[in-house]
TORVOLO-418606 format. One record per residue: residue in three letters; z, x, y of N, C-alpha, C in turn; residue number from 0. Coordinates in steps of 0.1 Angstrom, whole numbers. Layout:
<nodes>
<node type="ALA" n_z="Z" n_x="X" n_y="Y" ca_z="Z" ca_x="X" ca_y="Y" c_z="Z" c_x="X" c_y="Y" seq="NUM"/>
...
</nodes>
This chain:
<nodes>
<node type="MET" n_z="0" n_x="9" n_y="-12" ca_z="0" ca_x="0" ca_y="0" c_z="0" c_x="9" c_y="12" seq="0"/>
<node type="ASP" n_z="-9" n_x="6" n_y="22" ca_z="-10" ca_x="15" ca_y="34" c_z="2" c_x="11" c_y="43" seq="1"/>
<node type="GLU" n_z="5" n_x="20" n_y="52" ca_z="16" ca_x="19" ca_y="61" c_z="16" c_x="6" c_y="70" seq="2"/>
<node type="ASN" n_z="4" n_x="2" n_y="75" ca_z="3" ca_x="-10" ca_y="83" c_z="6" c_x="-22" c_y="75" seq="3"/>
<node type="ARG" n_z="1" n_x="-23" n_y="62" ca_z="4" ca_x="-34" ca_y="54" c_z="19" c_x="-35" c_y="51" seq="4"/>
<node type="LYS" n_z="26" n_x="-24" n_y="48" ca_z="40" ca_x="-23" ca_y="46" c_z="48" c_x="-28" c_y="58" seq="5"/>
<node type="LEU" n_z="44" n_x="-24" n_y="70" ca_z="50" ca_x="-28" ca_y="82" c_z="49" c_x="-43" c_y="84" seq="6"/>
<node type="GLU" n_z="36" n_x="-49" n_y="81" ca_z="34" ca_x="-63" ca_y="83" c_z="42" c_x="-71" c_y="73" seq="7"/>
<node type="ASP" n_z="44" n_x="-66" n_y="60" ca_z="52" ca_x="-72" ca_y="50" c_z="67" c_x="-72" c_y="55" seq="8"/>
<node type="GLU" n_z="71" n_x="-61" n_y="60" ca_z="85" ca_x="-60" ca_y="65" c_z="88" c_x="-69" c_y="76" seq="9"/>
<node type="LEU" n_z="78" n_x="-71" n_y="85" ca_z="79" ca_x="-80" ca_y="97" c_z="80" c_x="-94" c_y="92" seq="10"/>
<node type="ILE" n_z="72" n_x="-98" n_y="83" ca_z="73" ca_x="-112" ca_y="77" c_z="86" c_x="-114" c_y="70" seq="11"/>
<node type="ASP" n_z="91" n_x="-104" n_y="62" ca_z="104" ca_x="-106" ca_y="56" c_z="115" c_x="-107" c_y="66" seq="12"/>
<node type="ALA" n_z="115" n_x="-99" n_y="76" ca_z="125" ca_x="-99" ca_y="87" c_z="125" c_x="-113" c_y="94" seq="13"/>
<node type="TRP" n_z="113" n_x="-118" n_y="97" ca_z="111" ca_x="-131" ca_y="104" c_z="117" c_x="-142" c_y="95" seq="14"/>
<node type="VAL" n_z="114" n_x="-142" n_y="82" ca_z="118" ca_x="-153" ca_y="73" c_z="134" c_x="-152" c_y="72" seq="15"/>
<node type="LEU" n_z="139" n_x="-140" n_y="70" ca_z="153" ca_x="-139" ca_y="69" c_z="161" c_x="-143" c_y="81" seq="16"/>
<node type="LEU" n_z="156" n_x="-139" n_y="93" ca_z="162" ca_x="-142" ca_y="106" c_z="161" c_x="-158" c_y="108" seq="17"/>
<node type="THR" n_z="150" n_x="-164" n_y="106" ca_z="149" ca_x="-178" ca_y="109" c_z="157" c_x="-186" c_y="99" seq="18"/>
<node type="SER" n_z="158" n_x="-181" n_y="86" ca_z="166" ca_x="-188" ca_y="76" c_z="181" c_x="-187" c_y="80" seq="19"/>
<node type="THR" n_z="185" n_x="-175" n_y="85" ca_z="199" ca_x="-173" ca_y="89" c_z="202" c_x="-182" c_y="101" seq="20"/>
<node type="LEU" n_z="194" n_x="-182" n_y="111" ca_z="196" ca_x="-191" ca_y="122" c_z="196" c_x="-206" c_y="119" seq="21"/>
<node type="LYS" n_z="187" n_x="-210" n_y="110" ca_z="186" ca_x="-224" ca_y="106" c_z="199" c_x="-228" c_y="99" seq="22"/>
<node type="ASN" n_z="204" n_x="-219" n_y="90" ca_z="215" ca_x="-222" ca_y="82" c_z="228" c_x="-222" c_y="90" seq="23"/>
<node type="THR" n_z="228" n_x="-216" n_y="102" ca_z="240" ca_x="-216" ca_y="110" c_z="241" c_x="-229" c_y="118" seq="24"/>
<node type="ARG" n_z="232" n_x="-238" n_y="116" ca_z="232" ca_x="-250" ca_y="123" c_z="233" c_x="-248" c_y="138" seq="25"/>
<node type="LEU" n_z="223" n_x="-241" n_y="144" ca_z="223" ca_x="-238" ca_y="158" c_z="225" c_x="-250" c_y="167" seq="26"/>
<node type="THR" n_z="220" n_x="-261" n_y="162" ca_z="221" ca_x="-273" ca_y="171" c_z="230" c_x="-284" c_y="164" seq="27"/>
<node type="ASN" n_z="240" n_x="-280" n_y="157" ca_z="249" ca_x="-289" ca_y="150" c_z="254" c_x="-300" c_y="160" seq="28"/>
<node type="GLY" n_z="252" n_x="-312" n_y="156" ca_z="256" ca_x="-323" ca_y="164" c_z="244" c_x="-331" c_y="170" seq="29"/>
<node type="MET" n_z="232" n_x="-324" n_y="170" ca_z="220" ca_x="-330" ca_y="176" c_z="208" c_x="-327" c_y="167" seq="30"/>
<node type="ILE" n_z="198" n_x="-335" n_y="167" ca_z="186" ca_x="-332" ca_y="160" c_z="180" c_x="-320" c_y="167" seq="31"/>
<node type="TYR" n_z="174" n_x="-310" n_y="160" ca_z="169" ca_x="-298" ca_y="166" c_z="160" c_x="-300" c_y="177" seq="32"/>
<node type="ASN" n_z="149" n_x="-309" n_y="176" ca_z="140" ca_x="-311" ca_y="186" c_z="146" c_x="-317" c_y="199" seq="33"/>
<node type="GLU" n_z="156" n_x="-326" n_y="196" ca_z="163" ca_x="-332" ca_y="208" c_z="171" c_x="-321" c_y="215" seq="34"/>
<node type="ALA" n_z="178" n_x="-312" n_y="208" ca_z="185" ca_x="-302" ca_y="215" c_z="176" c_x="-292" c_y="223" seq="35"/>
<node type="ILE" n_z="164" n_x="-289" n_y="217" ca_z="155" ca_x="-280" ca_y="224" c_z="150" c_x="-287" c_y="237" seq="36"/>
<node type="ILE" n_z="146" n_x="-300" n_y="236" ca_z="141" ca_x="-307" ca_y="248" c_z="153" c_x="-308" c_y="258" seq="37"/>
<node type="MET" n_z="165" n_x="-311" n_y="254" ca_z="176" ca_x="-312" ca_y="263" c_z="179" c_x="-298" c_y="270" seq="38"/>
<node type="LEU" n_z="177" n_x="-287" n_y="262" ca_z="179" ca_x="-274" ca_y="268" c_z="170" c_x="-272" c_y="280" seq="39"/>
<node type="PHE" n_z="157" n_x="-275" n_y="279" ca_z="147" ca_x="-273" ca_y="290" c_z="150" c_x="-283" c_y="301" seq="40"/>
<node type="ALA" n_z="154" n_x="-295" n_y="298" ca_z="157" ca_x="-305" ca_y="308" c_z="169" c_x="-301" c_y="316" seq="41"/>
<node type="TYR" n_z="179" n_x="-296" n_y="308" ca_z="192" ca_x="-291" ca_y="315" c_z="189" c_x="-279" c_y="324" seq="42"/>
<node type="ARG" n_z="181" n_x="-270" n_y="319" ca_z="179" ca_x="-258" ca_y="327" c_z="172" c_x="-262" c_y="341" seq="43"/>
<node type="LYS" n_z="163" n_x="-271" n_y="340" ca_z="157" ca_x="-276" ca_y="352" c_z="167" c_x="-283" c_y="361" seq="44"/>
<node type="TYR" n_z="175" n_x="-292" n_y="355" ca_z="185" ca_x="-300" ca_y="362" c_z="196" c_x="-292" c_y="368" seq="45"/>
<node type="ARG" n_z="200" n_x="-282" n_y="362" ca_z="212" ca_x="-274" ca_y="367" c_z="209" c_x="-267" c_y="380" seq="46"/>
<node type="THR" n_z="196" n_x="-266" n_y="384" ca_z="193" ca_x="-259" ca_y="396" c_z="199" c_x="-266" c_y="408" seq="47"/>
<node type="ASP" n_z="199" n_x="-280" n_y="408" ca_z="205" ca_x="-287" ca_y="419" c_z="210" c_x="-301" c_y="415" seq="48"/>
<node type="GLY" n_z="210" n_x="-304" n_y="402" ca_z="216" ca_x="-317" ca_y="398" c_z="206" c_x="-329" c_y="400" seq="49"/>
<node type="GLU" n_z="195" n_x="-326" n_y="405" ca_z="185" ca_x="-337" ca_y="407" c_z="171" c_x="-334" c_y="401" seq="50"/>
<node type="GLU" n_z="168" n_x="-321" n_y="399" ca_z="155" ca_x="-317" ca_y="394" c_z="152" c_x="-323" c_y="381" seq="51"/>
<node type="ALA" n_z="139" n_x="-328" n_y="379" ca_z="134" ca_x="-333" ca_y="367" c_z="123" c_x="-325" c_y="362" seq="52"/>
<node type="ILE" n_z="120" n_x="-326" n_y="349" ca_z="110" ca_x="-318" ca_y="342" c_z="99" c_x="-328" c_y="337" seq="53"/>
<node type="SER" n_z="87" n_x="-324" n_y="337" ca_z="76" ca_x="-333" ca_y="333" c_z="74" c_x="-331" c_y="317" seq="54"/>
<node type="PHE" n_z="69" n_x="-342" n_y="311" ca_z="65" ca_x="-342" ca_y="297" c_z="57" c_x="-330" c_y="294" seq="55"/>
<node type="ARG" n_z="47" n_x="-327" n_y="303" ca_z="37" ca_x="-316" ca_y="301" c_z="44" c_x="-303" c_y="301" seq="56"/>
<node type="GLU" n_z="54" n_x="-301" n_y="310" ca_z="61" ca_x="-288" ca_y="310" c_z="69" c_x="-286" c_y="298" seq="57"/>
<node type="ILE" n_z="75" n_x="-297" n_y="293" ca_z="83" ca_x="-296" ca_y="280" c_z="74" c_x="-293" c_y="269" seq="58"/>
<node type="ALA" n_z="62" n_x="-299" n_y="268" ca_z="53" ca_x="-296" ca_y="257" c_z="48" c_x="-282" c_y="258" seq="59"/>
<node type="ASP" n_z="45" n_x="-277" n_y="270" ca_z="41" ca_x="-263" ca_y="272" c_z="52" c_x="-253" c_y="268" seq="60"/>
<node type="LYS" n_z="64" n_x="-256" n_y="272" ca_z="75" ca_x="-246" ca_y="269" c_z="79" c_x="-246" c_y="254" seq="61"/>
<node type="THR" n_z="79" n_x="-258" n_y="248" ca_z="84" ca_x="-259" ca_y="235" c_z="73" c_x="-257" c_y="224" seq="62"/>
<node type="LYS" n_z="61" n_x="-258" n_y="228" ca_z="49" ca_x="-257" ca_y="219" c_z="49" c_x="-269" c_y="209" seq="63"/>
<node type="MET" n_z="56" n_x="-280" n_y="213" ca_z="56" ca_x="-292" ca_y="204" c_z="44" c_x="-300" c_y="208" seq="64"/>
<node type="ALA" n_z="39" n_x="-308" n_y="198" ca_z="28" ca_x="-317" ca_y="201" c_z="33" c_x="-328" c_y="211" seq="65"/>
<node type="LYS" n_z="24" n_x="-332" n_y="219" ca_z="27" ca_x="-342" ca_y="229" c_z="33" c_x="-355" c_y="223" seq="66"/>
<node type="SER" n_z="28" n_x="-359" n_y="211" ca_z="33" ca_x="-371" ca_y="205" c_z="47" c_x="-369" c_y="200" seq="67"/>
<node type="LEU" n_z="51" n_x="-356" n_y="196" ca_z="64" ca_x="-353" ca_y="192" c_z="74" c_x="-353" c_y="204" seq="68"/>
<node type="VAL" n_z="69" n_x="-347" n_y="215" ca_z="76" ca_x="-347" ca_y="227" c_z="79" c_x="-362" c_y="231" seq="69"/>
<node type="ASN" n_z="69" n_x="-370" n_y="231" ca_z="71" ca_x="-384" ca_y="235" c_z="81" c_x="-391" c_y="226" seq="70"/>
<node type="ARG" n_z="80" n_x="-390" n_y="213" ca_z="90" ca_x="-396" ca_y="204" c_z="104" c_x="-391" c_y="206" seq="71"/>
<node type="THR" n_z="105" n_x="-378" n_y="208" ca_z="118" ca_x="-372" ca_y="210" c_z="124" c_x="-376" c_y="223" seq="72"/>
<node type="ILE" n_z="116" n_x="-377" n_y="233" ca_z="121" ca_x="-381" ca_y="246" c_z="125" c_x="-396" c_y="245" seq="73"/>
<node type="ASP" n_z="117" n_x="-404" n_y="239" ca_z="121" ca_x="-418" ca_y="237" c_z="135" c_x="-419" c_y="230" seq="74"/>
<node type="ALA" n_z="137" n_x="-411" n_y="220" ca_z="150" ca_x="-411" ca_y="213" c_z="161" c_x="-407" c_y="222" seq="75"/>
<node type="LEU" n_z="159" n_x="-397" n_y="230" ca_z="169" ca_x="-392" ca_y="239" c_z="172" c_x="-402" c_y="250" seq="76"/>
<node type="VAL" n_z="162" n_x="-409" n_y="255" ca_z="163" ca_x="-420" ca_y="265" c_z="171" c_x="-431" c_y="258" seq="77"/>
<node type="GLY" n_z="168" n_x="-435" n_y="246" ca_z="175" ca_x="-445" ca_y="238" c_z="190" c_x="-442" c_y="236" seq="78"/>
<node type="LYS" n_z="193" n_x="-429" n_y="235" ca_z="207" ca_x="-424" ca_y="233" c_z="214" c_x="-422" c_y="247" seq="79"/>
<node type="ASN" n_z="207" n_x="-425" n_y="258" ca_z="212" ca_x="-424" ca_y="271" c_z="215" c_x="-410" c_y="275" seq="80"/>
<node type="LEU" n_z="208" n_x="-400" n_y="269" ca_z="210" ca_x="-386" ca_y="272" c_z="199" c_x="-381" c_y="283" seq="81"/>
<node type="LEU" n_z="188" n_x="-388" n_y="283" ca_z="177" ca_x="-385" ca_y="293" c_z="174" c_x="-398" c_y="300" seq="82"/>
<node type="GLU" n_z="169" n_x="-396" n_y="313" ca_z="164" ca_x="-408" ca_y="320" c_z="150" c_x="-404" c_y="325" seq="83"/>
<node type="ARG" n_z="141" n_x="-414" n_y="326" ca_z="128" ca_x="-412" ca_y="332" c_z="130" c_x="-414" c_y="347" seq="84"/>
<node type="VAL" n_z="123" n_x="-405" n_y="354" ca_z="123" ca_x="-406" ca_y="369" c_z="109" c_x="-405" c_y="374" seq="85"/>
<node type="ALA" n_z="106" n_x="-412" n_y="385" ca_z="93" ca_x="-411" ca_y="391" c_z="91" c_x="-398" c_y="399" seq="86"/>
<node type="GLY" n_z="79" n_x="-393" n_y="399" ca_z="76" ca_x="-381" ca_y="407" c_z="66" c_x="-385" c_y="417" seq="87"/>
<node type="GLN" n_z="62" n_x="-376" n_y="425" ca_z="52" ca_x="-379" ca_y="435" c_z="39" c_x="-383" c_y="429" seq="88"/>
<node type="ASP" n_z="35" n_x="-377" n_y="418" ca_z="23" ca_x="-380" ca_y="411" c_z="27" c_x="-391" c_y="401" seq="89"/>
<node type="ARG" n_z="22" n_x="-403" n_y="403" ca_z="26" ca_x="-414" ca_y="395" c_z="20" c_x="-413" c_y="380" seq="90"/>
<node type="ARG" n_z="10" n_x="-404" n_y="379" ca_z="4" ca_x="-403" ca_y="366" c_z="12" c_x="-394" c_y="356" seq="91"/>
<node type="THR" n_z="22" n_x="-387" n_y="362" ca_z="30" ca_x="-377" ca_y="355" c_z="44" c_x="-383" c_y="353" seq="92"/>
<node type="THR" n_z="49" n_x="-383" n_y="341" ca_z="63" ca_x="-388" ca_y="338" c_z="72" c_x="-376" c_y="337" seq="93"/>
<node type="TYR" n_z="84" n_x="-378" n_y="343" ca_z="94" ca_x="-368" ca_y="344" c_z="107" c_x="-374" c_y="338" seq="94"/>
<node type="VAL" n_z="116" n_x="-365" n_y="333" ca_z="129" ca_x="-368" ca_y="328" c_z="139" c_x="-359" c_y="333" seq="95"/>
<node type="ARG" n_z="151" n_x="-363" n_y="333" ca_z="163" ca_x="-354" ca_y="336" c_z="175" c_x="-359" c_y="328" seq="96"/>
<node type="PRO" n_z="184" n_x="-351" n_y="326" ca_z="196" ca_x="-355" ca_y="319" c_z="204" c_x="-366" c_y="326" seq="97"/>
<node type="VAL" n_z="210" n_x="-374" n_y="318" ca_z="219" ca_x="-384" ca_y="324" c_z="233" c_x="-377" c_y="326" seq="98"/>
<node type="ALA" n_z="237" n_x="-375" n_y="339" ca_z="248" ca_x="-367" ca_y="342" c_z="261" c_x="-371" c_y="335" seq="99"/>
<node type="LYS" n_z="264" n_x="-384" n_y="334" ca_z="276" ca_x="-388" ca_y="328" c_z="277" c_x="-385" c_y="313" seq="100"/>
<node type="ASN" n_z="265" n_x="-383" n_y="306" ca_z="265" ca_x="-380" ca_y="292" c_z="261" c_x="-366" c_y="289" seq="101"/>
<node type="LEU" n_z="261" n_x="-357" n_y="299" ca_z="256" ca_x="-344" ca_y="297" c_z="266" c_x="-336" c_y="287" seq="102"/>
<node type="SER" n_z="278" n_x="-340" n_y="286" ca_z="288" ca_x="-333" ca_y="278" c_z="283" c_x="-333" c_y="263" seq="103"/>
<node type="VAL" n_z="276" n_x="-343" n_y="259" ca_z="271" ca_x="-344" ca_y="245" c_z="262" c_x="-331" c_y="242" seq="104"/>
<node type="PHE" n_z="253" n_x="-329" n_y="251" ca_z="244" ca_x="-317" ca_y="250" c_z="252" c_x="-304" c_y="252" seq="105"/>
<node type="LEU" n_z="261" n_x="-304" n_y="262" ca_z="268" ca_x="-291" ca_y="265" c_z="277" c_x="-287" c_y="253" seq="106"/>
<node type="ASN" n_z="282" n_x="-296" n_y="245" ca_z="290" ca_x="-292" ca_y="234" c_z="281" c_x="-285" c_y="223" seq="107"/>
<node type="VAL" n_z="269" n_x="-290" n_y="221" ca_z="259" ca_x="-284" ca_y="212" c_z="255" c_x="-270" c_y="218" seq="108"/>
<node type="HIS" n_z="253" n_x="-270" n_y="231" ca_z="248" ca_x="-258" ca_y="238" c_z="259" c_x="-247" c_y="237" seq="109"/>
<node type="ARG" n_z="272" n_x="-251" n_y="238" ca_z="283" ca_x="-241" ca_y="237" c_z="282" c_x="-234" c_y="223" seq="110"/>
<node type="GLN" n_z="279" n_x="-242" n_y="213" ca_z="278" ca_x="-236" ca_y="199" c_z="267" c_x="-226" c_y="199" seq="111"/>
<node type="SER" n_z="256" n_x="-229" n_y="205" ca_z="244" ca_x="-220" ca_y="205" c_z="248" c_x="-207" c_y="213" seq="112"/>
<node type="LEU" n_z="255" n_x="-209" n_y="224" ca_z="259" ca_x="-197" ca_y="232" c_z="269" c_x="-188" c_y="224" seq="113"/>
<node type="ALA" n_z="278" n_x="-195" n_y="216" ca_z="287" ca_x="-187" ca_y="208" c_z="280" c_x="-179" c_y="198" seq="114"/>
<node type="LEU" n_z="269" n_x="-185" n_y="192" ca_z="261" ca_x="-178" ca_y="182" c_z="254" c_x="-166" c_y="189" seq="115"/>
<node type="ALA" n_z="248" n_x="-168" n_y="200" ca_z="242" ca_x="-157" ca_y="208" c_z="252" c_x="-146" c_y="211" seq="116"/>
<node type="HIS" n_z="264" n_x="-150" n_y="215" ca_z="274" ca_x="-140" ca_y="217" c_z="277" c_x="-132" c_y="205" seq="117"/>
<node type="THR" n_z="278" n_x="-138" n_y="194" ca_z="281" ca_x="-131" ca_y="181" c_z="269" c_x="-122" c_y="178" seq="118"/>
<node type="ILE" n_z="257" n_x="-126" n_y="180" ca_z="245" ca_x="-118" ca_y="177" c_z="246" c_x="-105" c_y="186" seq="119"/>
<node type="VAL" n_z="249" n_x="-107" n_y="199" ca_z="250" ca_x="-96" ca_y="208" c_z="260" c_x="-86" c_y="203" seq="120"/>
<node type="GLY" n_z="271" n_x="-92" n_y="198" ca_z="282" ca_x="-83" ca_y="193" c_z="278" c_x="-75" c_y="181" seq="121"/>
<node type="ILE" n_z="269" n_x="-81" n_y="173" ca_z="264" ca_x="-74" ca_y="161" c_z="254" c_x="-63" c_y="165" seq="122"/>
<node type="ILE" n_z="244" n_x="-66" n_y="174" ca_z="233" ca_x="-57" ca_y="176" c_z="235" c_x="-49" c_y="189" seq="123"/>
<node type="GLY" n_z="244" n_x="-53" n_y="198" ca_z="246" ca_x="-46" ca_y="210" c_z="237" c_x="-51" c_y="221" seq="124"/>
<node type="GLU" n_z="241" n_x="-49" n_y="234" ca_z="234" ca_x="-54" ca_y="245" c_z="220" c_x="-49" c_y="246" seq="125"/>
<node type="GLU" n_z="219" n_x="-36" n_y="244" ca_z="206" ca_x="-29" ca_y="245" c_z="195" c_x="-35" c_y="236" seq="126"/>
<node type="ASP" n_z="199" n_x="-37" n_y="223" ca_z="190" ca_x="-42" ca_y="213" c_z="188" c_x="-57" c_y="216" seq="127"/>
<node type="ALA" n_z="198" n_x="-64" n_y="221" ca_z="196" ca_x="-78" ca_y="225" c_z="186" c_x="-80" c_y="236" seq="128"/>
<node type="GLU" n_z="187" n_x="-71" n_y="246" ca_z="177" ca_x="-72" ca_y="257" c_z="163" c_x="-68" c_y="252" seq="129"/>
<node type="ALA" n_z="162" n_x="-59" n_y="243" ca_z="149" ca_x="-55" ca_y="237" c_z="144" c_x="-67" c_y="229" seq="130"/>
<node type="PHE" n_z="153" n_x="-74" n_y="221" ca_z="148" ca_x="-85" ca_y="213" c_z="143" c_x="-96" c_y="223" seq="131"/>
<node type="VAL" n_z="150" n_x="-99" n_y="234" ca_z="145" ca_x="-109" ca_y="243" c_z="131" c_x="-105" c_y="249" seq="132"/>
<node type="ARG" n_z="130" n_x="-92" n_y="253" ca_z="118" ca_x="-87" ca_y="259" c_z="106" c_x="-88" c_y="249" seq="133"/>
<node type="LEU" n_z="109" n_x="-84" n_y="236" ca_z="98" ca_x="-84" ca_y="226" c_z="95" c_x="-99" c_y="222" seq="134"/>
<node type="SER" n_z="104" n_x="-107" n_y="222" ca_z="102" ca_x="-121" ca_y="219" c_z="93" c_x="-127" c_y="229" seq="135"/>
<node type="GLN" n_z="96" n_x="-124" n_y="242" ca_z="88" ca_x="-130" ca_y="253" c_z="74" c_x="-124" c_y="253" seq="136"/>
<node type="LYS" n_z="72" n_x="-112" n_y="249" ca_z="59" ca_x="-106" ca_y="248" c_z="51" c_x="-113" c_y="237" seq="137"/>
<node type="ILE" n_z="57" n_x="-116" n_y="226" ca_z="50" ca_x="-124" ca_y="215" c_z="46" c_x="-138" c_y="220" seq="138"/>
<node type="VAL" n_z="56" n_x="-145" n_y="227" ca_z="53" ca_x="-158" ca_y="232" c_z="42" c_x="-158" c_y="242" seq="139"/>
<node type="ASP" n_z="41" n_x="-148" n_y="251" ca_z="31" ca_x="-147" ca_y="261" c_z="17" c_x="-143" c_y="256" seq="140"/>
<node type="ALA" n_z="16" n_x="-138" n_y="244" ca_z="3" ca_x="-134" ca_y="238" c_z="-4" c_x="-147" c_y="234" seq="141"/>
<node type="LYS" n_z="-15" n_x="-150" n_y="241" ca_z="-23" ca_x="-162" ca_y="239" c_z="-37" c_x="-158" c_y="236" seq="142"/>
<node type="PRO" n_z="-43" n_x="-164" n_y="225" ca_z="-36" ca_x="-171" ca_y="215" c_z="-30" c_x="-161" c_y="205" seq="143"/>
<node type="LEU" n_z="-18" n_x="-165" n_y="199" ca_z="-12" ca_x="-156" ca_y="190" c_z="-20" c_x="-155" c_y="177" seq="144"/>
<node type="SER" n_z="-25" n_x="-166" n_y="173" ca_z="-33" ca_x="-166" ca_y="160" c_z="-46" c_x="-174" c_y="162" seq="145"/>
<node type="ASP" n_z="-56" n_x="-169" n_y="156" ca_z="-69" ca_x="-176" ca_y="156" c_z="-75" c_x="-176" c_y="142" seq="146"/>
</nodes>
């Protein structure tokens, strides 16, 4: 086996082991995974000033979820009174933001995610954590990743 193939095999093994480890730690314990991910992006936008809303399109772009899945998941979050639809200047675009009085539901899940991230930083150190973030972003920014 040539060196490149060995590295590619090791990369796939590392990816599978890492994603399995993260999945089995129940990163979003207490919420459905897709709901927690959408709430994360809505919360990040909202926490800038407590009013800011995020568009469906921006959520789909950031999460790489199909628009139909984004719609279904947002409908579920609206039904649970965790997100609310808000009008924007462009009436053709739909926006959502967290329902402030129910934000604690998401924040409890988010605290668990932050605790896991803190544990990981403790294991690999700040320098490797920063490198992981930088390399992950580099992979995300590569368009298209696969053809």
